[in-house]
C-alpha positions in Angstrom: 147.6 125.2 117.9 149.4 125.5 114.5 148.6 128.4 112.3 148.6 128.2 108.5 148.9 131.6 106.7 146.8 131.7 103.5 147.1 134.7 101.1 144.5 135.4 98.4 146.1 136.9 95.3 144.2 138.4 92.3 140.5 138.7 92.1 140.8 142.1 90.6 143.6 143.4 92.9 146.0 145.6 91.0 149.5 144.2 90.4 152.7 145.6 88.9 153.4 145.3 85.2 154.4 141.8 84.1 157.7 143.2 82.8 158.6 143.9 86.4 157.5 140.5 87.8 158.9 138.3 85.1 162.6 138.8 86.0 161.9 137.6 89.5 161.2 134.1 88.2 163.9 131.4 87.8 164.7 129.9 84.4 162.3 126.9 84.9 159.4 129.2 85.9 160.1 131.5 82.9 160.0 128.5 80.6 156.6 127.4 82.0 155.3 131.0 81.7 156.5 131.2 78.1 154.7 128.0 77.1 151.4 128.9 78.7 148.4 128.1 76.5 147.1 131.6 76.5 148.1 135.1 77.5 145.7 135.0 80.4 147.3 131.8 81.7 150.7 133.3 81.3 149.8 136.4 83.3 148.2 134.3 86.0 151.3 132.1 86.3 153.7 135.1 86.5 151.6 137.0 89.0 151.1 133.9 91.2 154.7 132.8 91.2 156.1 136.3 91.7 153.7 136.8 94.7 154.9 133.4 96.1 158.5 134.6 95.9 157.6 137.9 97.7 155.8 136.0 100.5 158.5 133.4 101.0 161.3 135.9 100.6 159.7 138.1 103.2 159.6 135.2 105.6 163.3 134.3 104.9 164.5 137.8 104.8 165.8 137.6 101.2 164.8 139.3 97.9 162.1 137.4 96.0 164.4 136.6 93.1 166.8 134.8 95.5 164.3 132.2 96.7 165.3 128.8 95.6 163.2 125.6 95.2 163.8 121.9 95.6 161.5 119.8 93.4 160.0 116.7 94.8 159.6 113.3 92.9 156.1 114.3 91.7 156.9 117.9 90.9 156.0 119.6 94.2 158.3 122.6 94.9 159.6 123.1 98.4 161.7 125.9 99.8 165.3 124.8 99.6 166.4 123.9 103.1 162.7 123.5 104.1 163.7 121.4 107.1 164.9 124.6 108.7 162.4 127.0 107.1 158.7 127.4 106.1 156.6 124.9 104.2 154.7 126.5 101.4 152.3 125.6 98.6 150.6 127.5 95.7 147.4 127.1 93.7 145.8 129.2 91.0 142.6 129.0 89.0 140.6 131.4 86.8 142.2 134.6 88.1 142.4 133.7 91.8 145.7 132.5 93.4 146.4 131.2 96.9 149.6 130.7 98.8 149.6 128.7 102.0 152.5 128.7 104.5 153.3 126.9 107.7 156.4 126.8 109.8 156.8 123.0 110.2 153.9 120.8 108.9 153.7 119.8 105.3 151.0 121.9 103.6 148.9 121.7 100.5 146.4 124.3 99.2 144.0 124.2 96.2 141.6 126.6 94.7 139.1 125.6 92.0 137.0 127.7 89.7 133.4 126.5 89.2 132.9 124.5 86.0 129.7 123.5 84.2 127.1 121.3 85.8 127.5 118.5 83.2 131.3 118.5 83.6 131.0 118.4 87.4 128.7 115.4 87.5 130.6 113.6 84.8 134.0 114.0 86.5 132.6 113.1 89.9 131.1 109.9 88.5 134.4 109.1 86.8 136.9 109.8 89.7 135.1 110.1 93.0 134.0 107.3 95.3 130.4 106.2 94.7 128.9 108.0 97.7 130.7 111.3 96.8 129.6 111.1 93.2 126.0 110.7 94.4 126.4 113.7 96.7 127.3 115.8 93.6 124.6 114.4 91.4 121.9 114.8 94.0 122.9 118.4 95.1 120.2 121.0 94.5 120.3 122.8 91.2 123.4 123.7 89.1 125.2 125.9 91.7 124.8 123.1 94.3 126.2 120.5 92.1 129.2 122.5 90.8 129.9 123.9 94.2 129.8 120.5 95.8 132.1 119.1 93.2 134.6 121.9 93.4 134.6 121.7 97.2 135.4 118.0 97.2 138.0 118.3 94.4 139.8 121.1 96.2 140.0 119.1 99.4 141.4 116.1 97.5 144.0 118.2 95.7 145.0 120.0 98.9 145.6 116.6 100.6 147.6 115.2 97.7 149.7 118.3 97.4 150.5 118.3 101.1 151.6 114.6 100.7 153.6 115.4 97.5 151.8 112.7 95.7 150.2 112.5 92.2 146.6 113.7 92.0 145.6 110.2 90.8 146.7 108.8 94.1 144.0 110.9 96.0 140.9 111.3 93.8 139.4 108.1 95.1 140.1 108.9 98.8 136.9 110.1 100.6 137.1 113.6 101.9 133.4 114.4 102.5 132.3 115.5 105.9 131.0 118.4 107.9 133.7 120.6 109.4 137.4 119.8 109.2 138.0 116.2 108.2 140.9 113.8 108.8 142.0 111.9 105.7 144.2 108.8 105.5 146.3 108.8 102.4 148.3 105.8 101.3 150.9 106.0 98.5 154.6 105.6 97.7 154.8 102.9 100.3 153.7 105.1 103.2 150.5 106.0 105.0 149.8 109.4 106.6 146.9 111.3 108.1 146.1 114.8 106.9 143.7 117.4 108.3 141.8 119.3 105.6 139.6 122.4 105.9 137.7 124.6 103.5 138.8 128.2 103.0 136.5 131.2 102.3 136.7 132.4 98.7 135.2 135.0 96.5 132.2 133.9 94.5 132.9 131.4 91.7 135.6 129.5 93.5 136.0 126.9 96.2 139.3 126.2 98.1 140.8 124.0 100.8 144.0 123.7 102.8 145.5 120.5 104.3 148.3 119.9 106.8 150.1 116.7 107.6 148.9 115.1 110.8 145.5 114.9 112.4 145.9 117.9 114.8 143.7 120.9 114.4 145.0 124.2 113.1 144.0 127.8 112.6 143.8 129.6 109.2 145.1 133.2 109.0 143.4 134.4 105.8 145.0 137.4 104.1 144.5 139.4 101.0 147.8 140.0 99.3 148.7 143.5 98.1 151.9 144.2 96.4 154.7 146.2 98.2 153.9 149.9 98.1 150.2 149.3 97.2 148.1 149.4 100.4 148.4 147.0 103.3 148.1 143.2 103.7 145.2 142.5 106.0 145.0 139.3 108.0 142.1 137.7 109.8 142.8 134.6 111.8 140.0 131.9 112.1 139.8 128.8 114.1 139.7 125.9 111.7 136.0 125.2 112.4 135.1 128.8 111.4 136.1 128.5 107.8 133.9 125.6 106.9 130.8 125.7 104.7 
């Protein structure tokens, strides 16, 4: 069975000074960091992308600043020469970042911070299929509605990112279901199945990971710590064990 490694980054974990992480980024990443809306967003971006470089560089056996990307038609970055190396994806939201990596299957990961109850029901009604919008609206109390919305949205984004499509190509695709679900996504003249599963997160977030194909996989969930600061712990779960 395939294994997808998922690292949690942030959530209060100490990190090196930004002045040490910023030089690891390439010019395009630095430009995106420098145009962030807020200092908080800038810090989150730098930390997430520096950690991604450490993780990928560790797998490739190169320093983090030497990792190079190829950008897909819809902006998804892939490790240059990915046909011979790992497939990787990154997501970050409200202080929590996630990196997912597999050896061969295309992968997408998404983490969502919980939003307000009114925003969740409004966005679900606007973008989700009717039955999923109803699931959000009829969930019990505020936490149930916002949690249900974030869980479904994270699944959709994970599938779209695995495919390398635009988000608008996946919002109307049904992803609801108990346990891991298989999603059929059509876009850019092709149809492909994706297997998507929820990931355990700290309170205030929901997350999901998707792999190309309908075969099951395992999730090795890790908490990232920076080199020289503690250890990186890993717990491997069967896909079914990480569902809510």
